[in-house]
N, C-alpha and C positions, 0 to 999 in steps of 0.2 A: 478580362479573365480574373476570376476570383483568386485572391491570395490572402493569407492570414499571417499576422505578426503577433498581435496581442488582442485581448478583449477590448481595451479602450480604443485601439486603432480600428477594430472591426465595428464597434458601436458608433464610432465617429462617421464611418462610411455609411452605416444604416441611416444615420441622422441626415446626412446630406443627400441621400438617395442614390449614392454611387453603387450600392449593392443592396440586395434584399435578403431577407431570411430564407426565402425559397431558393434563391440562387446559391446560398451557402450550403443548404441541406443537399441540393442536387450535386454540388461539387463534392461533398463528402461521400454521398452514395456512389458516385462514379468512381471515386478513389478506392472505396471499399470493394467494389466489384473488380476493379483492375488489380487489386492486391489481395484477393481472397486467398491466395496461396499462403499468406501469412497466418491464416486461421486465427486472427485476432478477435473476430466476432463469432459468437455461436448463434446469435440471432440478430437480425437487423430490422428495426421498426420503420421501414422505408415509407409506406403510405401514411402512417400515423405521424411521422416526423414532418412530412411535407404538408399535411393538413394543419399541424400546429404552427408551422412556419407561415403558412398563408394567413392564419388567424392573427398571428403577431404582426404581419405586414399590414393587415387591414385596420390596425389600431389607429385612431386619429393622431395626427402629428403632435397635438398638444396633450395627448393622454399621458398619464403618469406611467412610466415603464420601469420594470424591475431591474435590479442590479445586473442580472444575467440575461437581459433581453436578447433573445435570438442566439444565445451561445449554445453550440452543439456539443453535447457531452455524452460519453459512453459510461456504462456502469458495469462493474465486475459482477459476474454471475453468482454472487453470494448476497447481493443487496436487493431487497424486495421492491417491486414496482407493481402496484395493483393491477390485476387482470392481465398480467404478463407472466410468462414462464420464469422460474428461478430454480436452478437445479444444483448449484454449487459444483458444477462440472462433474456430477456423479450420476451413475445409473439408478442409484437408490431413490433419486428424486426426479427421474425422467418424466417429462411432460407435466410436472407439478406447476400449478398456476397460483400465484400469490393472491391472497385475499385482501391485502392492504399494501400501502406504500411505506417504505422506511421513512423515518423522520428526515434523513438527509436528502432523499430523492424528493420528498414533498416540498422541502425548502427550496430546492433547485427549481422545481416547477412553479412555486409561488413567486419566484423572482424572474420568471420568463425564460428559463432554460428549455432547450429541446433535447430530449433523451433519444438518441439515435439507435441504440441497441445495447445488448448485454455482451460482455466480453469474456473471453476464455481465461481460465485460471487453473491452478492446481486444485484437485478435488478437495473440497472443504478447506481450501487455503493451506493444504499440507504439502509443501514442496518449495524448492528454491529455483526451479528451472521451467516450470509450466509444462513438464512432460508427464505429470500425473493427472491427466485430464481425460474424462470419458469421451471428449470430442477430439482427442489427439493433440499433439503439442502445438503451441503457437511458435512462430519463427521470429527471429530478431531481424528487423528491417535493415539494420546496419550491415549485417552479414548473415545470410540465411542459414549457414551451417553451424552457427553458435546459438546458444539458448538466449531467450530474452530476459531470463531471471524469473523468479517466482515469489509468491504465488500469483501476483497481479501481472503476469507476463503479457497477457492479451491487452490489458489496459495500457501498459507502457508501450507496447509495439504499435498500438493504434495511434497514440499521440505522436510518436516518433515518425511514423509513416504518413502522417497527415490525414488520418481517417476520421478524426474528430478534433475539436479544439482542446479538450481536456478530458480527463477520466476520473471517476471515483474508484479507488482501490481500497484494500484493507491491509493493515499491517499488524501481524501478531508477533513477528520476530524479525521483521525487515522486509515484509512482502510488498511494501511500496517503494522503499529505498533501494533494495537490491535490483529490481527491474529498472528503476530509474537510472541506476549506475550502469547496468549492462547496455541500456539503450541510448544513454546520453541525453537524458532529460532531467527535469526537476521532480523530486518526490518528497512530499512533506507528510510526516507522521506527527499529528498533534499530541499534546499531553493526554494521558489516559483520562477519560471523563470530559474532555473538551467537546467532543462530538458525540451525540446520542448514538447508541448501538441498537436502538429500536428498529426492527426490520432487517437487521444483519444476522445471517445464519451463523450461529456460534461455532467456533473452533475451541478457543480457550478464553472464557469470558473475562478473566482478569487481566488479559493481555490484548485482546482484539481492539482495534481502533480503525475507524474509517479515515482514510487519508486522500490526498490529491496528487494526481500526476498531471503535469503541464509542461509546456515548452519554455516557460519563464517563471520567475519568482512572482512577478506582478499578477499573473493569472491565478497562480496557486493561492496567493494571499487573498484575493477577492473571493474565490470559491470557498476557501476555508472560513472566511468571515460569514458567508451566507449559511453554511451548514452547521457552524458551531453554536453552542449555547444550551441553556437549560431546556429540559423536555420532560413533561409530566409522565411520559410513557417509559422513561428510563430512570430508575432510582439511583443508578451509579453515575449519572451525568452531573457535572459541576454546575452550580448556580452562579458562579463567578461571571461578571460581565465580560462580554467578548471585546477584545481590544480592537483598535482601528487598523486592522491588518491591511486593508486595501489602500490606506493612505500613508502607510509606512514608507519612508524614504531614507536615503543615506544621510546620516549626521556627519558631515565632513570633519568636524572637529572632535568627534568622540573617539576616545582610545579605549579599546577593549582589553579586558584581562582574559587571556586565552590560555587554557591548559591543554596539554597533550600527554598521552601515556607512552613513555618510552618502551614499555613492555609490548605495546601494540605495534609500534613502528618497527621494532626489532624482532617481531615474532617471526619464527621460521617459516610460517605459511605465507608471509607477505611477499609479493613480487617485488624485486629490487627497484624496478622503475616506479612503482606506486610509492614505495617508501621514500625514494629519492625526491620525487615530485612534491610529496607532502612536506618533506624537510625543507625544500626550497621555498614552499609557500609560507611555512612558519618563519623562516629567516626573513623573507620579504615583509611579512607583517611586523616583525620586530624592528626592522629598519625604518618602517613607517611610524614608529612610535608606540605601537601596541605592546602591552606587557605579555610576553610569551614565555611560559615556564613549564618545565616537565613536572608531572605529578606521578608518583609511583602508585600504581593500582595493583595491589598484591592479590586481588581475588580473581584475576583474569582466567586462570585455569578452571575456576568453578562456574563460570558464566554459562557455557554451553550445556554441561550436565544439569545444572539447576533449571535452566530453561526447559529442556526436554523432559525432565521428570515432571515438572508442574504442568506444562502444556498438554502432555499426553494424558496425565491424570484428568485434567479438565475435559479433554476430548472424549475420554472414555465415558465420562458422565454425560456430556452434552449429546453425544451421538447415540446414546441408548434410546433416544426418542424415535429413531428411524428403525421401525420394526416391521413395516409393511402392513400394519393392521388398519390404521386410520387413513393413510395416504402413502404415496410413493410406490416403489417397486414391490411386487408381490408374485411369488412363484405360483404358477398355475398347476399345482399338484395337490394331492390329498395327503394329509398328515394326521397321524394318530396322536402325536403329542405337540402341544403348543411350543415347547422348546425347539423341536425340530423345524417347525414353521419359521421361528425366528432365525435359526441357524441358516436355513436355506435362503431366506430373503437377504440376509446380511452378507452371506458368502457370495451370492451372485450380484448383489447391488453395490457393495463397496469395492473399491480398487485396492491393490496390493499395499500401497503406502498407508492408506487410511487404516486398513486392517492391522498393519504393523504397529501403528501408533495407538490404536485402541488396545491392542494386546499389551504393549508397554505400559500404558496408563492403568490398565486393569491390574497388572502385576504390582506396580508401585503402590496401589491402593489396597492391595490384598492383605489379609490378616498375617501378621508376622513380618511384613515388609513395610507397612505404612510408616512407622516411626523411623525406620532405618533410611527410607528414601523420601517420602513425601514430606514428613515433618521436618527432616533435616534440610530439605531443599527450601522450605518456607523460611527456615531460620537463616539460611545463606542469603535468600532474597532480601530479608530485612537488613542484613549486614551490608549488602550491596547498596540498598536504598540509603542507609545511614552514611556510608562513605561518600555517596553521591551528594547528599545534602551538605556534607562538610566541604566538599570541593567547591560547591556553588556559593559558599560563604565568602570565598576568596576570589572566585573567577566568574565571568559572565558566560563564557563559551568553552566547550570542549571540542577540540578538532581531532578527527580520526579518519582512517580509511573507511570507506563504505563496505568494501569487499577486499579480501586478501589478493584477489586476482581479477583480471578482466573476464568477460564472458567466456565460458568454456564450451568446447565442442558438444553438439547434441549427442546424447548417449554416453558421454565420457564418464559421468559419475552416477548414472542411474542405477548401476549394479553395486555401488558402494555407498550405502546410506550413511555410514559414519563420516566418510569424506565429504558427503553432501551437507551433513549437519554442521561440520566444522567450518563450512563456508559462511555460516551465519554468525561467526564469532564476534564480529564488530557491530552487528545490528541488533542482536537480541538484548544487549545491555540496556538500551533505551526503553525497551518494553518491560524488562524486569524492574527498572527504576521508575517507570511511568512518566518519563520526561519527553518533551518534544524534540524531534530530530529531523534533519533534512539532508538529502543527498543532492549535491550540486555538480553539474557536468562541466568540470573545469579543464580536464586533460584528455590527451590522446596518447595511447601507448604506441611503441614502435611497431607493434603488430597491427596497427591501424584501428584498433578498437577503442571506444571511449571508456573513461573511468572517472569517477567523481571523488569528491571529498565529503565527509559527513561532518556536520556541525550539530551540536546538541546544546540545549539551554535548560535553565531551571524550570521546574513545573509551572505551567501557565504563563511562561514568559515567551510566548510566541512572537510578541512584538520585537523583542531584542533579537530573537533567532532570525526573523524575516529581515530586520534592518541589517544585520550582519550578512545575511545571504545576498541582499542587494549590493553590499560593499564588495563581496567577493566576485559577483557576477558582472560588475560594471565594466 
C-alpha cells in the first residue's frame, strides 16, 4: 500500500523499486475521488498525470533524474500551465486556456514533477476563507464545517487531506500562511522577488508571491529551491543566488536572536490559548539559550489599512484588463455603448468580493483622494519597511501568531468584510515589508483545531528561516 512521508523517502522508494510513479498518481487520484466533497480541486489532470508518471517510470535506472522526479504537485488556479484552463476561480475567465506555463510551473516540470490538477481558491486571490470562489467553497479536511483559510484554501486542503504531495499557492497578504495555519501544515512565503511572478494572474503586483504548501519543512524547502531564482520574463525578480534550501539542517549550537511584538501577543483579537502557547514557546526558546526579547512595534494599527488601500488600488488597475473583449466572459447581448458592454461583462463575470475591492481601489486612486489615501499608504509602507530593517539589524527572527484565531465556521464572517480583513492582521506585515515568512503547525487548540506559529526573517534570508523552522519542528 502506498504511503507518503516526504520527498526524499518517496524517491528512495522509487529508486529501490518499492513503488512507482504510476502507483503514486493512482493513489492520489483515488484519494481525490474519495474526498471530492472537499472541493479542493477544480480540475484534475488524471490521464495526463498517469501518462507523465509512466514516462518517468520508463526512464533508465542510470538516467539523470530531476530533484522532483515523480513528485505529485497541485497548483492554485491563478498559476498558468500551458494548454490548461486557468480561471482564478472567476466566471470572468471561465474556460480560459493558458497559452504558456508560468516560470514556477515550468521549473517544476523541468525537475520531473507531475502536475495533478488545479486547485480551488478565492476569486483572484481575494479572500481569507476560500468562500469567494466561482466553484463554491473548499472545505477544511480537519473539520468540514470550518473554513480552510484563503485564498489558497484548496491547495492547503489538498495537502492536508493527502490528495497530493505538495502544492503551489500564492501569498499576497497571507494566502499561503493562513490556509497552512487553519489546516495544520507548513506554508512558506518567500521574499518578494525570490520567485518569478511570470505566469501568475496578478492581484496586487507589488505584494503577490508564489509560495509552497507542504506537510513538512523539508519538502517545502526543496520545492522552493527549484522554483526560486532569476528569470528573464520577470523584471521584478531578484538576481541573487538561490541558497541551499534543500540541504539546510539544524545547527545544534546556533543560538538565535528572536524578537516578538508584545502589541501582537496582547492584541484584543488574539485567542487567549494562541497567546499563551506562543508565550510558552518564547519562554522555552529562552531557556534553551536563545536571545528572546520584546520589540515594540508602534505601527501595528496602520498595517491592515495600509495593506488594503494599496492592494485594492493595484487590483483596480490589474483587473481592468478583464473586459470581455479579447478573452473571458462576454455577455450575449447587443449594446449601443462600449461602456455598457464593459459594465455588463464585469457585473456578471466578477464576484461580490472582487467588485468590492475594485471599487475600493478605484476610490483611493480617484482625483481628490489619491494623496489622502494612496500616497499616504505608500509613505506608511516605507516606514514599516524601515522599522523592519532596523529590527533585523539586531535580530535573526521575528516570531508571531499566524492568525488571531483558529479556523472559523463556514459563513461566520462572509457577511462582515471588515472582520474578515482584520483576520489578516499578522500576515500582511510580511508582504508590506517584502520579507520571507513561514507558518509552522506546532499546536492544537482545546477546540481540537490546529494552529501554527509564524516566523519571519530578513529579506532573502530564507536559509536562516528554514533552518529555524527545522529547529521548531524537530
